[in-house]
C-alpha positions as CSV (number, residue, x, y, z in Angstrom):
1,M,11.5,8.1,13.9
2,F,9.4,5.2,14.9
3,T,6.3,4.9,17.1
4,A,5.4,2.1,19.4
5,T,1.8,1.6,20.3
6,L,0.5,-0.6,23.1
7,L,-3.1,-1.5,23.4
8,T,-5.5,-4.0,24.9
9,T,-9.1,-5.1,24.8
10,P,-11.4,-2.2,25.6
11,G,-13.3,-2.7,28.8
12,K,-11.9,-6.2,29.5
13,S,-8.2,-5.8,30.1
14,H,-6.0,-3.1,31.7
15,L,-2.9,-1.6,30.2
16,E,-0.6,-0.9,33.1
17,R,1.3,2.4,33.2
18,T,4.3,0.6,34.7
19,L,4.5,-1.7,31.7
20,V,4.4,1.2,29.3
21,E,7.1,3.1,31.2
22,A,9.3,0.0,31.5
23,L,9.3,-0.6,27.7
24,R,9.7,3.2,27.0
25,N,12.8,3.2,29.2
26,A,14.2,0.0,27.7
27,W,13.9,1.3,24.2
28,G,15.0,4.9,24.8
29,G,11.6,6.3,23.9
30,G,10.2,9.7,24.4
31,D,7.4,10.6,26.8
32,A,4.4,8.2,26.7
33,V,1.2,9.6,25.3
34,W,-2.0,8.0,26.6
35,L,-4.5,7.7,23.8
36,A,-7.1,6.1,26.1
37,P,-6.7,5.6,29.9
38,A,-5.8,2.0,30.7
39,E,-6.4,1.0,27.1
40,A,-3.9,2.5,24.6
41,A,-0.6,4.4,24.8
42,E,2.3,5.3,22.4
43,F,5.8,6.7,22.5
44,S,8.3,7.7,19.8
45,M,11.8,6.4,19.5
46,P,14.7,6.9,17.1
47,A,14.9,3.4,15.7
48,A,13.0,0.1,15.5
49,P,14.2,-2.2,18.3
50,D,16.0,-5.4,17.5
51,N,14.0,-7.4,20.0
52,Q,10.5,-6.1,18.9
53,W,9.0,-9.6,18.2
54,D,10.4,-11.1,21.4
55,V,8.8,-8.3,23.4
56,W,5.6,-8.7,21.3
57,N,5.5,-12.4,22.2
58,D,5.9,-11.7,25.9
59,L,3.2,-9.0,25.8
60,Q,0.7,-11.4,24.2
61,G,0.7,-13.3,27.5
62,S,-0.5,-10.2,29.2
63,S,-3.3,-9.6,26.6
64,V,-1.4,-6.6,25.2
65,D,-0.9,-5.9,21.5
66,L,2.3,-4.1,20.4
67,V,2.7,-2.3,17.1
68,V,6.0,-0.6,16.0
69,Q,5.9,1.4,12.8
70,P,7.6,4.4,11.1
71,S,6.1,7.6,12.6
72,A,5.8,9.4,9.2
73,E,2.6,8.9,7.2
74,R,1.0,6.5,9.6
75,R,-2.3,8.4,9.5
76,K,-4.0,7.0,6.4
77,K,-6.4,8.4,3.8
78,M,-8.3,5.2,2.9
79,L,-9.6,2.1,4.8
80,L,-9.8,-1.1,2.7
81,A,-11.6,-3.7,4.8
82,D,-12.5,-7.3,4.6
83,M,-16.0,-8.1,6.0
84,D,-16.4,-11.6,7.4
85,S,-14.7,-12.0,10.8
86,T,-13.3,-8.5,10.4
87,M,-16.1,-5.8,10.2
88,I,-18.6,-8.4,11.4
89,Q,-18.1,-11.2,13.9
90,Q,-19.3,-14.1,11.7
91,E,-18.6,-15.8,8.4
92,C,-21.8,-15.2,6.4
93,I,-21.5,-18.4,4.4
94,D,-21.2,-20.5,7.6
95,E,-24.4,-18.9,8.9
96,L,-26.2,-19.7,5.7
97,A,-24.9,-23.2,5.8
98,D,-26.4,-23.6,9.3
99,E,-29.8,-22.8,7.8
100,A,-29.1,-25.4,5.1
101,G,-28.2,-28.1,7.7
102,V,-24.6,-28.3,6.7
103,G,-23.1,-25.9,9.1
104,D,-20.3,-28.0,10.7
105,Y,-19.1,-29.3,7.3
106,V,-18.9,-25.8,5.8
107,K,-17.3,-24.2,8.8
108,D,-14.4,-26.7,8.5
109,I,-13.9,-25.8,4.9
110,T,-14.1,-22.1,5.6
111,A,-11.5,-22.3,8.4
112,R,-9.1,-24.2,6.1
113,A,-9.6,-21.8,3.2
114,M,-9.0,-18.8,5.4
115,N,-5.9,-20.4,6.8
116,G,-4.6,-20.8,3.3
117,E,-4.9,-24.6,3.2
118,L,-7.4,-24.7,0.4
119,D,-7.8,-22.8,-2.9
120,F,-10.2,-20.0,-2.1
121,E,-12.2,-20.1,-5.4
122,G,-12.6,-23.9,-5.3
123,A,-13.6,-23.8,-1.6
124,L,-16.1,-21.1,-2.3
125,I,-17.7,-23.0,-5.2
126,E,-18.0,-26.1,-3.1
127,R,-19.6,-24.4,-0.2
128,V,-22.0,-22.3,-2.2
129,N,-23.2,-25.5,-4.0
130,L,-24.3,-26.8,-0.6
131,L,-26.7,-23.8,-0.3
132,K,-28.7,-24.8,-3.4
133,D,-32.5,-24.4,-3.0
134,L,-32.3,-22.3,0.1
135,P,-35.0,-19.6,-0.1
136,E,-33.6,-16.2,-0.9
137,T,-35.5,-14.9,2.2
138,V,-33.0,-16.7,4.4
139,I,-30.4,-14.0,3.6
140,A,-32.6,-11.3,5.3
141,Q,-33.2,-13.7,8.2
142,V,-29.5,-14.4,8.7
143,L,-28.7,-10.7,8.6
144,A,-31.4,-9.9,11.2
145,D,-30.8,-12.8,13.6
146,R,-27.2,-14.0,13.2
147,I,-24.9,-11.1,12.0
148,T,-23.3,-8.8,14.6
149,L,-20.9,-5.9,13.9
150,M,-17.3,-6.2,15.2
151,P,-16.8,-3.8,18.1
152,G,-15.2,-0.5,17.1
153,G,-16.2,-0.6,13.4
154,K,-18.5,2.4,13.5
155,Q,-15.9,4.5,15.2
156,L,-13.2,3.4,12.8
157,V,-15.1,4.2,9.6
158,A,-16.7,7.4,11.0
159,T,-13.4,8.8,12.4
160,M,-11.4,8.1,9.2
161,K,-14.1,9.7,7.1
162,A,-14.4,12.7,9.3
163,N,-10.7,13.3,8.7
164,G,-11.1,13.1,4.9
165,G,-10.7,9.4,4.5
166,Y,-12.4,7.0,2.1
167,A,-13.8,3.6,3.1
168,A,-14.2,0.5,0.9
169,L,-15.5,-2.9,2.0
170,V,-14.1,-5.7,-0.2
171,S,-15.2,-9.2,0.6
172,G,-14.9,-12.7,-0.7
173,G,-18.4,-13.1,0.7
174,F,-21.6,-11.9,-0.9
175,T,-23.1,-8.6,-2.1
176,A,-26.3,-9.3,-0.3
177,F,-24.4,-9.0,3.0
178,T,-21.8,-6.3,2.1
179,A,-24.5,-3.9,0.9
180,H,-26.2,-4.1,4.2
181,V,-23.1,-3.9,6.3
182,A,-21.6,-1.1,4.3
183,T,-24.7,0.9,4.8
184,Q,-24.7,0.2,8.5
185,L,-21.1,1.3,9.0
186,G,-20.9,4.1,6.5
187,F,-18.6,2.7,3.8
188,D,-18.4,4.6,0.6
189,E,-18.5,1.5,-1.6
190,N,-18.5,-2.3,-1.4
191,R,-17.4,-5.2,-3.6
192,A,-18.2,-8.9,-3.2
193,N,-19.5,-12.0,-4.9
194,T,-23.1,-12.3,-6.1
195,L,-25.2,-15.3,-5.1
196,L,-27.3,-16.4,-8.0
197,V,-31.0,-16.7,-7.5
198,E,-33.8,-18.3,-9.6
199,D,-37.5,-18.5,-8.7
200,G,-36.8,-17.1,-5.2
201,K,-34.2,-19.8,-4.4
202,L,-30.4,-19.9,-4.3
203,T,-29.1,-21.8,-7.4
204,G,-26.0,-23.1,-5.6
205,D,-23.6,-20.9,-7.6
206,V,-22.1,-17.4,-7.7
207,A,-21.6,-15.0,-10.6
208,R,-18.2,-15.0,-12.4
209,P,-15.5,-13.8,-12.1
210,I,-15.2,-14.8,-8.4
211,L,-13.8,-12.1,-6.2
212,G,-10.9,-13.6,-4.3
213,R,-7.3,-12.6,-3.3
214,E,-6.3,-10.9,-6.6
215,A,-9.6,-9.0,-6.8
216,K,-8.9,-7.4,-3.4
217,V,-5.5,-6.3,-4.7
218,Q,-7.2,-5.0,-7.8
219,A,-9.6,-3.0,-5.6
220,L,-6.7,-1.5,-3.8
221,E,-5.1,-0.4,-7.1
222,E,-8.3,0.8,-8.7
223,I,-9.8,2.7,-5.8
224,S,-6.6,4.4,-4.7
225,A,-5.9,5.5,-8.3
226,R,-9.4,6.8,-8.7
227,I,-9.5,8.9,-5.6
228,G,-5.9,10.2,-6.2
229,I,-3.9,8.6,-3.4
230,T,-1.0,6.2,-3.4
231,E,-1.1,2.7,-2.0
232,T,1.1,4.0,0.9
233,D,-2.0,6.0,2.0
234,V,-4.1,2.9,2.5
235,M,-4.8,1.0,5.6
236,A,-6.0,-2.5,4.8
237,V,-7.5,-4.9,7.4
238,G,-8.4,-8.6,7.2
239,D,-8.1,-12.0,8.8
240,G,-7.8,-14.6,6.1
241,A,-5.3,-15.9,3.5
242,N,-7.3,-14.3,0.7
243,D,-6.5,-10.9,2.4
244,L,-2.7,-11.3,2.3
245,G,-2.3,-9.7,-1.1
246,M,-4.0,-6.4,-0.1
247,L,-2.4,-6.5,3.4
248,G,1.1,-6.8,1.8
249,R,0.5,-4.0,-0.7
250,A,-1.2,-1.4,1.5
251,G,0.9,1.2,3.4
252,S,-0.4,-0.4,6.6
253,G,-1.7,-4.0,6.5
254,V,-3.4,-5.1,9.7
255,A,-4.0,-8.7,10.6
256,L,-7.0,-8.5,12.9
257,H,-7.7,-11.6,15.1
258,A,-6.2,-13.4,12.1
259,K,-5.5,-17.0,11.3
260,P,-1.9,-17.8,12.6
261,S,-0.5,-18.3,9.1
262,V,-1.9,-14.9,8.1
263,A,-0.7,-13.1,11.1
264,A,2.8,-14.5,10.7
265,E,3.1,-12.6,7.4
266,C,2.0,-9.2,8.7
267,D,4.0,-6.6,10.7
268,I,0.8,-5.2,12.3
269,R,-1.1,-7.9,14.3
270,I,-4.1,-7.1,16.5
271,N,-5.1,-10.0,18.6
272,F,-6.8,-8.3,21.6
273,G,-7.9,-4.8,20.6
274,D,-11.0,-4.3,18.6
275,L,-11.3,-2.2,15.4
276,T,-10.6,1.0,17.3
277,A,-7.0,-0.3,17.5
278,L,-6.7,0.8,13.9
279,L,-7.3,4.3,15.0
280,Y,-4.9,4.2,17.9
281,I,-2.1,3.0,15.7
282,Q,-2.7,6.0,13.5
283,G,-2.3,8.3,16.5
284,Y,-5.9,9.1,17.1
285,S,-6.9,9.4,20.8
286,K,-10.3,8.2,22.1
287,A,-11.3,11.8,22.4
288,D,-10.9,12.1,18.6
289,F,-13.3,9.3,17.8
290,H,-16.5,9.9,15.8
291,T,-19.5,7.6,15.8
């Protein structure tokens, strides 16, 4: 059996009942179950449709996301999440670069690196070097004034944990930010790169080894083994090229508002929903959400 889930942007768009019913009829699905009025619905069907991606493309024009996946084992036991542009709405290094007066230059490098056009490690070293001599206090200032949580993140982490899940934040960014965000959202652990500081100023370098694409895969392997689950039990979410390894290995790999080259390699693509979409595609209804 397979499950088709349709969802849209909470509070901004409207999922039409007629649209859901038309697709259910076309694909020979069972009765539609509304997970949230006007926001998310699902139905089961005996097989994955051949025209799934054609329909997906058409629905994108209506601001509707479509996810088709096997019905069995879709409720996961672990969340493995990227941070920048995933659990928060910004790229931390870009915000620090703004404070250093090199924001536009660094933002361009970040975008290219996240789209897979540049080597992640080399791009990180180049960008961090441009932060040299920034006072360490800028980190707290950026956290307070510039960083905002991605909508739905608190519900996602709290709901999965309330149902026995584990949550790990794994970022190619910096521990000074992941520690704060992990505490805000209730993650069980966090991993990231460490900005080096001397005499109260950033040195322009990060500790080695650098946490990149392979380190995220390693986190998936290590954490799942440690808590006694399989990789199939993991839902991973990210938006950049350095997330593709863990997205491909996890039982459910979710490209959230991802770069086009990243989304193209993932079967689960969320472009309009927020982080609560990751609950809907597991079969949780809005009434099941925790905060």
